[in-house]
C-alpha positions in Angstrom: 0.0 0.0 0.0 1.3 3.5 -0.9 0.7 6.6 1.2 1.7 10.3 1.0 2.8 12.1 4.1 4.1 15.6 4.9 6.8 17.2 6.9 6.9 20.8 7.9 10.4 22.2 7.4 12.1 25.6 7.4 11.3 26.2 3.7 7.7 25.0 4.1 5.7 21.8 3.7 7.3 18.9 1.9 5.5 15.8 0.6 6.9 12.3 0.8 5.9 8.9 -0.6 5.8 5.8 1.6 5.4 2.5 -0.3 6.1 -1.1 0.5 7.2 -3.5 -2.2 7.5 -7.1 -1.0 9.4 -6.7 2.2 11.1 -3.5 1.2 9.9 -0.1 2.3 10.6 2.8 0.0 10.4 6.4 1.3 11.0 9.2 -1.2 10.7 13.0 -1.5 7.6 13.7 -3.7 7.4 17.4 -4.1 6.2 20.7 -2.5 2.4 20.3 -3.3 -0.1 17.4 -3.0 -0.8 17.4 -6.8 2.9 17.0 -7.6 3.2 14.3 -5.0 0.3 12.3 -6.4 1.8 12.5 -9.9 5.2 11.3 -8.6 3.5 8.5 -6.7 1.9 7.3 -9.9 5.2 7.5 -11.8 6.9 5.5 -9.0 4.3 2.8 -9.1 4.7 2.6 -12.9 8.5 2.3 -12.6 8.1 -0.4 -10.0 5.7 -2.3 -12.1 8.0 -2.3 -15.1 11.2 -2.7 -13.1 12.7 0.7 -14.1 14.0 1.4 -10.5 17.0 -0.8 -11.0 18.4 1.6 -13.6 18.4 4.5 -11.2 19.8 2.3 -8.4 22.9 1.7 -10.4 23.9 5.3 -9.9 27.7 5.6 -9.2 28.7 7.2 -5.9 31.3 9.2 -7.8 28.9 10.7 -10.4 26.3 11.4 -7.7 28.8 13.5 -5.7 29.9 15.3 -8.9 26.3 16.2 -9.6 25.8 17.4 -6.0 28.9 19.6 -6.1 27.7 21.1 -9.5 24.4 21.9 -7.9 25.7 23.6 -4.7 27.9 25.8 -6.9 24.7 27.3 -8.3 23.5 28.3 -4.8 24.8 31.1 -2.5 27.4 28.8 -1.0 30.8 30.4 -1.3 33.6 28.6 -3.3 35.7 28.1 -0.1 32.8 26.4 1.6 32.2 24.2 -1.5 35.8 23.0 -1.3 35.2 22.0 2.4 32.0 20.2 1.5 33.8 18.4 -1.4 36.6 17.4 0.9 34.4 15.9 3.6 32.2 14.0 1.2 35.2 12.7 -0.8 36.7 11.3 2.3 33.6 9.2 2.9 33.5 8.2 -0.7 37.1 7.0 -0.5 36.2 5.1 2.7 33.4 3.4 0.9 35.6 2.5 -2.1 38.0 0.8 0.3 35.1 -1.3 1.4 34.4 -2.3 -2.2 31.5 0.1 -2.6 31.1 1.9 -5.9 27.3 2.1 -6.3 25.2 4.6 -4.3 22.6 2.1 -3.4 25.2 -0.1 -1.6 26.0 2.5 1.0 24.3 1.4 4.2 23.9 2.8 7.7 26.6 0.5 9.0 29.1 2.2 6.6 28.1 5.6 7.9 28.5 4.6 11.5 31.8 2.8 10.9 33.2 5.9 9.1 32.2 8.4 11.8 33.5 6.0 14.5 36.9 5.9 12.7 37.0 9.7 12.1 36.3 10.3 15.8 39.6 8.5 16.7 41.7 10.6 14.3 44.3 12.9 16.0 45.3 16.2 14.5 47.8 19.0 15.3 45.5 22.0 14.6 46.2 24.1 17.7 48.8 26.9 18.0 52.4 25.5 18.1 51.1 22.0 18.4 53.5 20.6 15.7 56.6 22.1 17.4 55.5 20.6 20.7 54.3 17.3 19.3 50.8 17.9 20.7 48.0 15.8 19.1 44.3 15.9 19.9 41.2 14.1 18.6 39.0 15.9 16.2 36.6 18.1 18.2 32.9 17.2 18.5 31.8 20.4 16.7 34.1 19.5 13.7 32.7 16.0 13.6 29.1 17.3 13.7 29.8 19.7 10.8 31.2 16.8 8.8 28.1 14.7 9.6 25.8 17.5 8.4 27.8 18.0 5.2 27.5 14.3 4.3 23.8 14.1 5.4 23.0 17.0 3.0 24.6 15.1 0.1 22.5 12.0 0.7 19.3 14.2 1.2 20.1 15.6 -2.3 20.4 12.0 -3.6 16.9 11.2 -2.1 15.5 14.4 -3.8 17.0 13.3 -7.1 15.3 9.9 -6.5 18.5 7.9 -6.6 18.0 6.7 -3.0 15.1 5.9 -0.8 16.7 6.7 2.5 19.6 8.5 4.0 22.3 6.1 5.4 23.5 8.9 7.7 20.1 9.2 9.3 21.2 6.9 12.1 24.3 8.9 12.9 23.6 11.1 15.9 25.5 14.4 16.6 28.2 14.3 19.2 27.6 16.0 22.5 29.4 19.3 22.8 30.7 20.4 26.2 29.0 23.5 27.5 30.9 26.5 26.3 33.0 28.4 28.7 33.1 32.2 28.8 34.7 33.6 25.7 38.2 34.9 26.3 38.9 38.6 25.9 42.0 40.6 26.3 42.4 42.5 29.6 44.2 45.8 29.8 47.3 44.0 30.8 47.1 41.7 27.8 46.6 44.7 25.4 49.6 46.5 26.9 51.8 43.5 26.1 50.5 43.4 22.5 50.8 47.1 21.8 54.2 47.4 23.4 55.7 45.3 20.6 55.5 48.2 18.1 54.5 45.8 15.4 53.8 47.1 11.8 50.3 45.6 12.4 49.5 47.9 15.3 47.0 50.0 13.3 45.2 46.9 12.2 45.0 45.6 15.8 43.7 49.0 16.9 41.0 49.0 14.2 39.8 45.5 15.2 39.8 46.4 18.9 37.8 49.7 18.4 35.3 48.5 15.8 34.7 44.8 16.6 34.9 44.1 12.8 35.9 40.6 11.9 39.4 40.4 10.5 38.1 38.7 7.3 36.1 41.9 6.6 38.8 44.3 7.7 41.3 42.7 5.3 39.3 43.8 2.3 38.4 47.4 3.4 38.8 50.1 0.8 38.1 53.8 0.7 34.7 53.1 -0.9 33.6 51.3 2.2 33.8 54.6 4.3 30.9 57.0 3.7 31.4 60.0 5.9 31.7 58.7 9.4 30.1 55.4 8.6 31.6 52.0 7.5 29.4 50.0 5.1 30.4 46.6 4.0 29.0 43.2 2.9 30.2 40.8 5.6 32.2 37.9 4.4 30.7 35.4 6.9 27.0 36.0 6.4 26.7 38.1 3.2 24.6 40.6 5.2 25.3 44.3 4.9 26.8 46.0 7.9 26.6 49.8 8.5 28.2 51.1 11.7 29.5 54.5 12.8 33.2 55.0 13.3 34.7 57.0 16.2 36.8 60.1 15.5 40.1 58.4 16.5 39.4 55.5 14.1 38.6 57.9 11.3 41.9 59.8 12.0 43.7 56.4 11.9 42.4 55.3 8.5 42.1 58.5 6.5 45.8 58.7 5.8 45.5 55.2 4.4 43.0 56.1 1.7 45.8 56.6 -0.7 46.3 52.8 -0.8 44.3 50.4 -2.8 43.3 48.7 0.4 43.2 50.5 3.8 45.4 47.9 5.3 47.8 46.8 2.6 50.0 45.1 5.2 47.6 42.2 5.5 46.7 41.3 1.9 48.8 38.1 1.3 48.2 34.9 3.2 51.8 35.2 4.5 51.1 38.6 5.9 47.8 37.5 7.5 49.6 34.6 9.2 52.4 36.9 10.4 49.8 39.3 11.7 48.2 36.5 13.8 51.6 35.1 15.0 52.7 38.4 16.3 49.7 38.5 18.7 50.1 34.9 19.7 53.9 35.1 20.4 53.2 37.7 23.1 51.8 34.9 25.3 52.8 31.4 26.4 51.8 28.7 23.8 49.8 26.8 26.3 47.9 30.0 27.2 47.2 30.6 23.5 45.8 27.1 23.1 43.7 27.1 26.2 42.1 30.4 25.3 42.0 30.0 21.5 43.7 33.4 21.0 43.2 34.6 17.4 42.6 37.9 15.7 38.9 37.2 16.5 39.8 37.8 20.2 39.9 41.5 19.5 36.2 41.2 18.5 35.4 39.5 21.8 37.3 42.2 23.6 35.3 44.9 21.8 32.0 43.2 22.9 33.2 43.0 26.5 34.2 46.6 26.6 30.9 47.8 25.1 28.9 45.8 27.6 31.1 47.2 30.4 30.0 50.7 29.2 26.4 49.7 29.6 25.6 49.4 25.9 22.3 47.5 25.5 22.7 44.1 23.9 20.2 45.1 21.1 22.6 47.9 20.1 25.6 45.6 20.4 23.8 43.1 18.1 23.7 45.8 15.4 27.3 46.9 15.9 28.6 43.4 15.7 26.3 42.5 12.7 24.7 39.5 14.4 21.6 38.1 12.8 20.3 36.7 16.0 20.2 38.3 19.5 21.0 34.9 20.8 24.5 35.2 19.4 25.0 38.5 21.1 23.6 37.1 24.4 26.6 34.7 24.6 28.5 37.8 25.8 25.9 38.8 28.3 27.6 37.1 31.3 30.4 39.7 30.9 28.5 42.4 32.6 30.5 43.9 35.5 29.8 42.4 39.0 29.1 46.0 40.3 26.5 46.5 37.6 24.7 43.3 38.7 24.9 44.2 42.4 23.0 47.4 41.7 19.9 45.4 40.9 20.0 43.2 44.0 
């Protein structure tokens, strides 16, 4: 017996087909309207009757992945992210190939579970100075969860394309992530150590500290992004437009730099960006850097902390930081001064 059922998802209602053939249950995406779903159900029943499903079931894993990558390149996903998605899915494809699997239909839940179990045991040297100190750590839970989601989306695409009936990664549950500790920010003492170094990147550090702008956005700043006393830029992370006022000291800092193609020409190459980061990290003990995940983004955390200390409402801070959700800004809320809290007791 065949049935049509619905699921309410972020983009609206989706219709699915549920049909049992012999002892095999087939579930398949059927469309975004009931009429389309009914038409696809009839087509599926016809294909099953005349044994045309076998042709689609012989879809090669390799070609399916190529099709998926071609598809996501037509969306708003950035090229850098496409490369990450390709890398994660290719690793699983290679794992399946070592298991003798070439066809998409032969990928089972046991392969998904086995692969993720193996990945969870991999050790990497991704933290600051870890290679020099021979420090290895297992891949973090958040990294594994992103990888699981990347592969799940690929198989959901395969279901939508009617190459598969179910997602083998459906049984893979996300790893539990330890509750996040308070985000580290630079104290006055830390900042004194950084700015005492008289680095050629001091102006860049100052700009990050006083604006809260992400370093990835500050790298690409040009004169055209400054309109009067306002900075307006399309943020690299979210593709949202950010418009924030700049203080007089910051305007005085960057105006002499308008003669350059980029406001901060000293951080244009990958080598320069790495050097800019290293000069901050070298101020501190390597273990301290690793424990607190000190990066250029720490200047943004420090900006948020300083603004909250001034009593800036979180709704205003949300706009200044360019957060889509107030929940993201609320992560910083526990930074309010103890004295400020005591006033309300």
